[in-house]
N, C-alpha and C positions, 0 to 999 in steps of 0.2 A: 284774751286777742289772738287770733288764729296765728299759727306759725307754720307758712308756707314751705315745704321741702324744696322747692324752687318756683320763684315767680315766673318762670319763661320757659316751663317744661317742652325739651324737644324741638326748640324753636332755633330756626336758622337765622344769620344776620341778614335781615332783607331791608332793614331801615338805614339809609344814609346819613351821614351828617348835614345839618339842614343850615345853610347861609343866606339867610333872610337879605333880600336886597334892598341896599340903600340904608342901611343902619348902621350906627357907630358903636353903641355899648347897651346892650339888652339887660334889664333888670327885672326880675320876676317872671314867673310863668303860670300860666292856667291853661286849663283844656276847656274846650269848646265842641263838645263832640268830639269829632276824630281831628278837628284844627286846634291850633294853639294860639294862645294870645300872650303877648309881650309887651313891653315898653322900653323904648329906646330913650334912658334917662338925658341923652344929652339933646337929641331933638325933639322931645316930648310927644313921639308918636306911639299912640296904643295901636299896636299893631295884631292882625289876625293872617295868621301864616299857616300854609298848606305842608305838611310836612313831607309830603311826597313830591312837590313840584318847586317849593320854594317860592310861591306865589306869594306874595306879600300884599296886605290891604290897610291903608291907614284908615282907621276907625274915626279919628277925632280931627281932621283936616282943619276945623274952623276953632279948636280950643287946645292947641297944641301947648300954650304955656301953662295950664294947670297941670300938665303931666311931666314938665321937666324937673328931674331930680327925683323922680319915682323909686322907691327901692323895695317895694314888695306888689305883688298884684294877686289876687283871687277872684273867682267868681263864684256867688251864690245864689241859686235860682235867677231871677232877672235882675240882679243887680253886678257891678262891677265893686271890688273893694281894693284899695291901695293905700299905702304909707306915703308921707312925704316930710323928710324932716321929722318934727316931734308930734305930728298929726295923721290920723286916721279918717279916710274918708270912705263913704260909698256913694255909687251914683246910679240912676237908672241906665240900662245899657242903651235904652233910645234916645235918651236926653243928653248923657253925659253931663248933666250938671252936678258937681260934687257936693255932697252935704257933710260936714264935719260931724264923725261920729265920737272922738276922743283926742285929748291932747296929753302927752305924757310928758314927764319931767327931762326925758333923753331921749334923744333921735331914735327912731323906729326904724327897723330893718326889715321885718318880714311880717307877713299876715295871713292868717287862715281861719276859714269860717267852717263851723260843722253844727247844723241844726241852732239851737239857740244860743250859742258860745261863739265868741270872738277871740281867736289866739293872736296875742301881738308880742313878737320879738324886738329884744332891746340888747345889743351887745352892752353897752355901757352900764346898764344895771346888772347885766349878767344872768337875767332872769325871762322867762316866757309868761306872760301874764295872761289870764282868762277872763274876759269882760262879757256881761251879759249885753246879749244882742239887742234886747228890745229897750235896755235901759241905759246902757252904756255903764254900767256900774262895775268896777273892778272886783274879783273875786279872787278864787285860788292862784298861785304861781308856782312855777318849779324852776330849777337852776337850767340855763341852757347847756346843750351836752358838749358842745365846743366852747373856742375862746374866740372865733370868728363872729362875723356879721352874718345872720342866719334868716334866710326864706323857709317858707312851710307849705305844706299842702296837706289834704286828708285823703287816704285811701284804704280801703279794707279795714274801718273803724279804727285806724293808728293814724298818728302824726308822724309825719314824714318831714325831717328836718334837714336843711342842705347848707353847710358852713363853708363859706368862702376860703376862709384860713386854713382850716382843718382838710379842705380837699375831700371831705365826707359827708356821706348821708347817713342819716339816723333814723331808725324806725322807733318810735316813743310810744308808751302806752298814754293814750291822749288824757287819761285822768292824775296819773302819777307821775309822767315823765321820765319812767324809768325805762331804761335801752333794751329794746328787744334785741335788736342786732344793728350792726353798723357796716358800711362798705365803702372801700376807697374808691373815688370817681376818676376815671381814666385821664380827665384833664385838669390842670389847675384854676382856681378862681371861679367855682360855679355859684351863680346868682339866682339861680331859682330852680323849681322841680315841679312835675305836673304828670299826672296820668292821664293818658286821652281813653276815651270811652271806645273800646272797640267795636266793629261789627259784630253781629251775631255769627259766634261759633269760632272765633278768633280770639288770641290773648291781648290782654291791655299792655301799652307800652309806656315805659317810664321814661321821662324826656327831663334831660338836667339843661339848662342855658349856661353858657360860659362867657366872660367878659375880662379882658385883661389888654396889655399891649403885648408886641412882638418887635424885637430887633429887625432892621432890613437896611440893605445898602441903598442910599439914594443917588441918582445919577443926577448930579447937578452942573450942567454944563456951564455955569458961569462963575463957578468957583476955581480957584486954582487948583485944588484938588477936587477933581469932580465927584469922587464917589465918598459918599459921606455917610456914617452911621447915625442912624434915628430910628425912632420909635414909631409905630403906628397903630390904630386900633385893631382888636381882633375879638370878632363875637360870634357866636354861632351855638348851634343846640344838637344836642348827640344824645341816642339812647343808652341809658343804664340797664346792664343785664346783672342781675344779682342770683345767686343760690347760696341761702343761708342753709349753715348746718348747726341749728340749735345745741344738739346734744353734746358737739365738740367745742361750742363758742366760738365759730367763726364763719366767715362769710366771703365768698369768693366773688369777684366782679370782674366788668370786661376783660377780655383778654385779647393777645394777638400771638400769630403764627409768626415767628420769628426765625431767620436763618444767622448765625453766628458762625464766622470763621476765625479762627486764631492760628496764625502762619508765624513761623520763624524764619527769618531770612539769614543765611550765614553769611556772614560780613565782618571778617575778624579784624580786629584794631592792630593786630600785628600776627606775624608769619610764625603760626605754631602748630605742630602736628600732634593730633591725639589718637591714641589706640584704645579700642574695646570703650566706645563712648555710650553711655545711657544716658536719654534725654525723656525726662517724667514731665509729662504735662497734664494737669486736673482736668477732668472732663466736666460738663454741667450736670447739676445734681437732679434727680428726682425728689420732687417734696410735694406737699399739699397744693402748692399754685403752680408748680412747673413741672412740665411731662415731656420727657424727651421722646420725640418720634424716630428721628435717624440721626446716626452719626458716621462720618466716612472720613477717610485718610484724604489728605491733600498733598501731594508730591512724594510720599514716603509712606508705607505701611506700617502699622503699629500694632502691637498686642496690647489686650487690656487687662489690668491688675487692678485688685481692690484693695483699698487701705482705710481702715474704721470706716467700711461701709460705703465709702466714696470710690468713684472709678476713675482711674487713672492711665491714661494713653502713653504706653512705653515706645519709644523708638530707640531703635539699636543700630550704632555704626561700628563696624569693623575697624574703620580708619577714618578720621577726617583731616585730610592734607592741609598743608600750610597754602592760606588764601583760598582755599575751596568755598565755592558759592552754592547755593541751592536753597530750595524752598521745602519746607515740611511742616504739618500740623494737621487741624482736624477742621471740619465741617459739621454743624449741628443744625436741625430745626428742631425747633423748643416752642411748646404752648407754655406762654406767659401771663399770669392772670392777678388781679388786684387782690390782697389778703387781708382781712382786718378781723383781728379777735375783739369780742366784747365780755371782757371779763372784769370782775370787781374783786377788790380782797376778799368779800366775803365767801367769794367762790373756792377760795384757795384753803386748802386743811393744813394748817399750820404745824399739825401733829406729824406731817409725813417728813423724811428726811433725806438727802442726796445717798444714793447707793454709796459704797466704800470705791467702786468701779469708777463713777462719776468724779468722786473727791480726788482720786489720784490723777485723774486725766486734767479737769478742769477748776482745781483749787490751788493749783501750783503755779510758780513761778517758770514757765517754760519758753520764755520768749522776751527774754530782757526786759521785764515788767516792772523792774526797780522797787519788787515790792516789801523789802526790807530797809528803804531807806526812809527817814524821818517825815519828810514832805509827804510821801504816800501814805503812810500809817496813820499820820495826823488827819490827812485829808478823809481817809477810809472812816475814820470814827467822827468827823464833822458832818460828813455828807449824809448819814443814815441817823445819828442822835441815838435815841432810845427805841426807834420802830423795830417790830421784829417780823410784820408780814412781807415775804418775799415780793410781792407786787409792789407794794409802796416803798420798800427800800429800793427796788431797782429805779423807781421812777424819781425817789428822791437823789439816788445818786447820780442818774442822767441831769436833772435840774440843776445840781450842784456844779456839774464839769460843765455844762451849758454858762454858769453864772462867772467861773472862773477863767471860761476859753473864750478866744474869738477865731475864728477861722482865718487861716492864711496858709498859701503853698510854702513849704520850706525846702532848701536844697537837698535836705537829707532827713530822713525819721529820726527823731532823738527819743529817748526812753522818757518813761512817763514823768519821772521826777524833773527833767529838765524841761519839758513841755508844760507840765503845770507850775514851774517857778517862772518861766518865761510869759505865759499868758496868752500864748498865740499859737494854733496847731493845725496841723494837715487832719485830712480826714483819719488816716493811718494813727496819727498821734492821738487823737480823740479817742479811738478805739483802745489804744494802748492803755489810756487813763482810766477809760471805764472799765476794762478789763483787770486792771489791778484794784481798783476798789470794789468793784462786784466780788472778785475771789476774796479780798482779805473781809469781806463780810458774810461769806460763806455761799455766795451764789454763783453756781457754774456757769460759766461763759465760754465761747468760743468765737472766732473769728468768721465771717461769710463775706463774699463780694465775688466778683471780681469786676464787673463793669454795669454801667447801667446803659441801657440801648437809647440812642438819642431820641427823645420825645416828639417825634413827627409821624405818626400815624398815617398821616394825609399822603406820605410820599411812599407808596407801595414801590416795592420792586427796585428800589433805588440803593445803591450802597451808601452806608450812613458811618461815619467813624467817631466813636466817642473821644471827646475832648481829653478825659483822665480815666484812669482807672479809680476803682471806689471800694470801699470797704465798709461794712456795718457789722453787728454782732447779733448772735443768739443767746437768751439766757434761759436757763432750765428751770421749771417750776414742778416739784415734785407732785405726782397725781395729774398733771397736766400735759407736760413735755417742753419741747423747745419752744419759744417764743421768738420773734424776729425785733430787733429794734435799730434804728437808724443811728448813726455815730454822730453827727453835727448838723444834718439837714435843717433841722426845725430851731437850731440856734438862731433864731431871726428878730427876736424882741429883746431888747436890753432888760435884764434882770426879768422876763417873763411878763404874763403867763406864756408858757411855751405850749405851742401845739402837740396833741398827742396822736397825729394822724399815723406817724411811723413809730409810737410805741405800741407794739404788738400789732404791725401792720407794716406791708410792703407794698408799693403801685406796681403796676404790671411791667414795668421797665428796669426793675431790679433782676439782675442774672444772677443766680445762685450756682457757683462753681467751687468743688472741692471744700465741702463744710469741715471747718476742723483740721484741715490737714496743709501743707504746703502747694501752693497753686503751682509751682515749676522748680524740677531740681534736675541737676545735670552732674554726672561722673564720668572721669575716663581713667584708665588704668596709670595714665602717666601726666595728670595735667598737673600743670605748674601751678604752686599755691597762690600765686598772684592772678591767674586768670580766672575771670568768673563768667557766666553767661552773657552778661551785658559786654563783654570783651570781643565776645564770639559771633553775637546774632543781634539783629534787632527784630521786634515783633511787628506784627501787622494784626490790627483788630478791625472787621468789618460786618455792620449788622445789614439784614435787608429784611423789613417787614412786609410779609406776604398777605397776611388776611386778619381781618377781625374775629375772634372767637367769644361763643358765648360759653360761660362754665357749665359743667354739666358732671 
């Protein structure tokens, strides 16, 4: 199967988000020339949608009941194919009279047709089954690439699979199911994928449809408290842009140009005068998925120093007077893209070992990781068992921690032994436990983070504040390099199976700042021992989403 270097070379973002009129929850997606087909599973509408104008036509106004609850949609020649509950149907596109093709033992989630074969996905069985289009007889099958409900389409002789829970699109070999590459979708809850047939001389467009709920404040004048938190349906279609890097095993997807401002406001809790003050704040990192365009000071000039390959803004004050106010910090414009690695244990050379430098830096307890406590030593042994492959070991450690911990905000960050015994942890405590168990098993790890941009790319040029700071980690694979892994975001299913979207992957909104170093430090010639940065200043974090970007 061909491995394109870029599916959309030298393209600019010209396609906007599509909001079809009068729909509630779109499920399945198919292309009809340069138009799109989808089903509103709530209303039962089979829709023909113009991606340029949002014009929406109901194709089945007299038989909507047959289409309520449809979960997959595709088109082949002059027929529509769709899935509903445990059955797969086809119908002539002129009559729309459904004909039963197959009945399965479990609910069907997605369907795709190519030549003589019909591909059917079923989350409960965990497989994609291939049927003979003429006879309806089942043939070969292969495992689903993800853990969620999956919809499918064909393009360039490959099977493209879209997983709702994984928030991931997979490009598979259509005969074996082997993953050629995968990409993080820019939004959660994708429910369909299709490629429009482009006019001559233009590039194809890959579209993904999304359906979920969003919270909003409802104004109810009849209630005692008129402002009520509730939920409403949200469904839309958006282009997916990809740039695979097969030789390096990763793929970049939709990005955004983001402005991030980090500002400290001097607001001391007690009157204290400090002399020869040096205040250090890490700057955003340049990585495979994150590129810094500009950095400028706010309120006060700074110099830039480098530590462990990371850039740090250094602010110097001759003197900070008692009760002095003021603002200082930095503003950066950053390109931020989705990143997903497609690596298997077979891709890892187990004969390679960590360099002495990496062992010295990243296999030690350098941050109160409690690596010598009995509970952590026992957990490190239990987590991996007899496994020796570094990729499998890291995934087993992650899943073990997910089994042992539940997420909860704590008044302070406790050491990994305390968090593990308690069974409830914040993201920082998840990271601590993961670091300790990984390092005891010979896997180099380091902390990454600091913030996630609020996921509202439709709100361009408006100030957005994150609710919390956030940290995750990177682990090192000899012969490959550093790979990202979220700390606790996918701890969402009791005892699993856990999604792997952020195991070797990050969404566009993760902001990488100061890899493996302290985010912020302050020192002064005469600082009282009991005074911390939090006693002297409060921080302000603001994002602005400026534009959408295609990876290049």
